[in-house]
N, C-alpha and C positions, 0 to 999 in steps of 0.2 A: 475342645472345651466341653466340660461336663455341665449340663443344664438340667435342672429339676423339671419334671413334667408340668407342675403347676406354674412355674415361672414361664415356661414356654407358652402356656395357655394365656397368661396375662399380658405378655410382652411380645407376642409374635411379630407385630408390625414394626417394633423397634429393635429387634435383634439384628446385629450386624452380620452374623454368620449366614452363609448361603447354602451350605451343604449340611444336611441333618440325618442322623441315624437314630431310628427308634427301635429298641430291642427289648425283649422280655416276653414273659408268658401271657401278659394281659392283652389279649386280642381286642377286647372291648374298648380299652383305653386307646389303643392304636386306631381303631375305627373312629372314635370320637375326635382324635387329633387330625385324622384325614379330613373330616367334615369341617373342622376349625380352619385348616389350611385352605380348603376350597372356598370357605366364606371370606377369608382374608385376601384372596387373590381372584376376585370375581371378574376382573378385567383381563385376566390371563387365560391362555389355553392350557389344557392339561394333557400330558402324554403318559400312558401307563405301560411299563415294561417289566419283564421278569428277569431274574438273574440268568435263567437258562437261555433266554433270547440273546443276552449280551455275551454270554460265553460262546454261543454258536457263531456269532458274528462280532468279533471284538472291535470292529470299526463302527458298529451300529450306533452306539451312544455318541461317539465323536461326530458322526454324520448328523444325528438328530440335534445335538447341542449346537452345531454350526448352522443349522437351518433356522430361518425365521418362520414364524407362523404365516399362513396364507393371508391372514388379515392384518399382518404387521404387529401382532401382539406377542409379548414374551411368553415362552412356554415354561410351565412348571412340570418337573418330572417326578413321577412316583415309580420307584423301583422296588418290587416285592420279592420275597423269598430269598433275601440276600444272606450270604455267608462270607467267610474269609476268601473264598475263591474270586470274589469280585474286587478285592482290595486294590490290586495293581491298576485295573481299569479306572477306578475312581481317583486314584492318586494322579494318574496321567491327565484326566479330565480337569481335576482341580487345579493343576499347575497352569493349564492353558486357558481355562475359563473361570475366572474368579467370581463373576457376578451372576452366574446362573443359579436358579433355585432348583435344587435336587434333593429329594426326600427318599431315604432308604428305609425299608422295614424288614426287620429280622426277628427270628425267635430268640431263645436264650443264647447269649454269647459269653464265654468265659472271660475272666480278667485278662488272660494272655492272648485273647483273640486279636489278630492283626487288624481286622476291620475296626473293631471297637477302639483299640489303641490309637489308630490313625485319627479317628474322629475326636477322641478325647484330648489329643495333644495338638491338633492343628488349630491355628487361630481363625481359620476361615470355616471351621466345621463345628457342629454341635452334636453331642451324644446325649440322648435322652433315654433313661432306663424306664421301662414300662412294667413294673412289678405288680404283683397281685394286689387288689384292693382289700382294705379291711372293712369291718362293719360300719365304722364311723363315716368313711368316705362314701360308701354306697347309700347309707341313710341320707346323707346330704344330697346326693344325686337324685334320689327319689323325691325328696322334699322340693328341690329346685325345679325338677321337670314336671312335677304334679302340683305346683303351687296354685295353678288356676282351676284345679279340679276340687270340687267341694267334697267334704266328708273324709278326708285323709286323717285317720286317727292313729295313735300309737299301735293299736291292734292291727289295723290294715297295713300299716307301714311294715310291721314285723312279718306279716304274712307274705308281703311282696319280697322282703329281704330273704326270708327262709326259702322261698321258691326259687330265688336266683342262684342259690348255692354259692354265693359270693363270686358269681361270674358276671362281670359287667356286660358282656355281649348278650347273655341271656336276659339280664335285667333290662337292657335297652329295648329288647324285643317285647318284654312283658309290659313295659311302660307305654309303648305305642298301642298295644292292645287295650290297656286301661284307658288311655286318652280317647280312643274310638268308642269304647263302651260307655264311659261315664261323662261324655262331654256335655250332656244335657240333664244329668241327674247326679246326686251325691253318691259317693262310693258306699256300698253296703257290703258287709263282711261276707254274707252268704253268697251274693252274686259274684263278688271278687273271688271267693274260693272256687266256684264253678268255672269262672273264666280262666283261672290259672291251673285248673286240673290238679289241685293240691292232693286229692285223695289218690289219684293215679300215680303222681310223682312220689308220694310217700310210700305207696305200695312197692314201687320199683326200688326205692332206696332200701327198704327192708330186705327185698330179694337180693340186692347187691351186697348188703352187709353180711347176710348169711352165707352167700357164696364165697366171699373173701375170707370169712372165718372158717371155711371148710366144713360147714354143717350140711352134710349130704341130705339127710332126711328132710330138714326144714327147707332146703333149697329146692328139692324135688316137689314138695308140697306147694311151695309158693309159686313155682313155675306154672302149675296148673291153675292157680288162683289169680295170678297177676295179669292184667291186661297189658300186652306189649303192642303198642301202636307203631305201624311201619314208618309213619312220617316223623316219629319221635326217636327213632333208633340212633341217629347221630347224637342226639341229646343224651340218650342213655349211655352211649360210649363216653361222652364227655364227663358225665357224672362218675363213671367208674374210673376214668383216667385221673380225675382230680384226687380221688382217694389213693390211687397208686402213687401219684406224685407226693402226697403227704407221707405215705409209708416210706418212700425213698428218702425223704427229708429226715424221717425218724431214724432210719438206718445210718445216715451220715452224722446226725447230731449225737446219737447214742455212743459213738466212738469216744467222745470226750465228756459227755454230760450224762447225768442220771436220767431215768425215764421221765420223771416229773419235769425236770428242766428242759429235756428234749421236746416234750409236748408243748411247752410254752414258746419254743422257738419256731414252731411250724407255722408257715404262712401259705394261704389264709388260715387263721386260727381255727381250731376244732371247737365246735359248740360243746358246752359242758355236758349236754345230754348224750352226745355222740362218743364221748371219751371212753366209757367202758367197752363198747363194741370195738372201737378203734384199737384199744390195747389188746383185746382178744385177737383181732386180726393180725396185729404186729408179731404175735408169737408164731404165726404160720408162714411169714414171708421173710426172705432174705434178698439181697441185691440181685442175685442171679434170677430168681423166680420173678421178681418185679420187672426186671429188664425184659424177660421173656413175654410177660403180659403186655408191656408197653409196645413191643414189636408186634404182638398179636393185634392190638387195638389199631395200630397204624395200618397194617395190611388189611384188616377187616374193613376199615373205613374206606380205603381205596377200592376194595371190591364192591362195597355197597354203593359207592358213588359212580362207578364205571360200568357195572353190570346190572342194568335195570330189570332184567328178566328173572333174576334169581329170587328165591323166597327169603326175604329179609327176616321174617319172623323166625323161621327155622334156624337160620344162621345165628341170630341173636340168642336164642335159647341154647343152642349148642355152645356158644361162647360162655354163657353163664355157667353151664355144667363143666366146661373146661377150666374155668377159674377155680371152681370148687375142687376139681381134680388136682390141679397144679398146687393149690394151697396145701393139700394133704400129701404131696409127693416128697 
């Protein structure tokens, strides 16, 4: 059964389905839904599993579902990193255990995905798409979560929104920082700007845009001027990856639509002030080069997270130069 995310949020306690699949690129929404589930099942125990664990031992989930909690409480299962590879295991479990609560989390799944189709068509299962948020949704989240904080003005709200880059995961992190900083005083735009490091983030965005546009001289100059902080490098990669994903969308839409109409279809939408630079970048990139950068980002992120002794700053600067090089190839 297909269920809208906002319907799931409002009616979780009354939903008859017991197996749920959350899929899509919106990691922040999936994290929010996990918190919602935990809050709804406070009397239950939780067990976290990954798809890799279940594929290595195909009886593992059957054993765990069969077991009762040590305290006699029902167990709620979270299974992460899921793909079509786990479909048969879930189908077998669902046949034998109708009343267990099992929540699966996946990245993007195509319409022809076996896992997605199973959840969409089964009466005991719910499929919830977690697509990217728009400005309206994120503004509402900011207002709701900061309603007890004084001094939230349209200007400060837009500062927070711009800094999030339409990324709910990043937005939630920023909101927690704001709550801690302004719990005893009203929000001031100057202090908020310092808290969010807007100048540093803006500088990196300029560097990113020039590299993607293939502007060698500007990229080299900006590299020497821009502060690249080690602890923010994963954030920088996410910022670049978001633009890459938008360029890939443009490539897909431009097969059938004009440039102007293609730009309107891109999600999350492109801010009006960013459109000229984005159009300039689109002239440098095709599907092959975009896929190459996507793979580069994936491998670089693994390296950064697994090899703590390496010089992250040098790797990041090399990556930016390589982007510029590939743009001009």
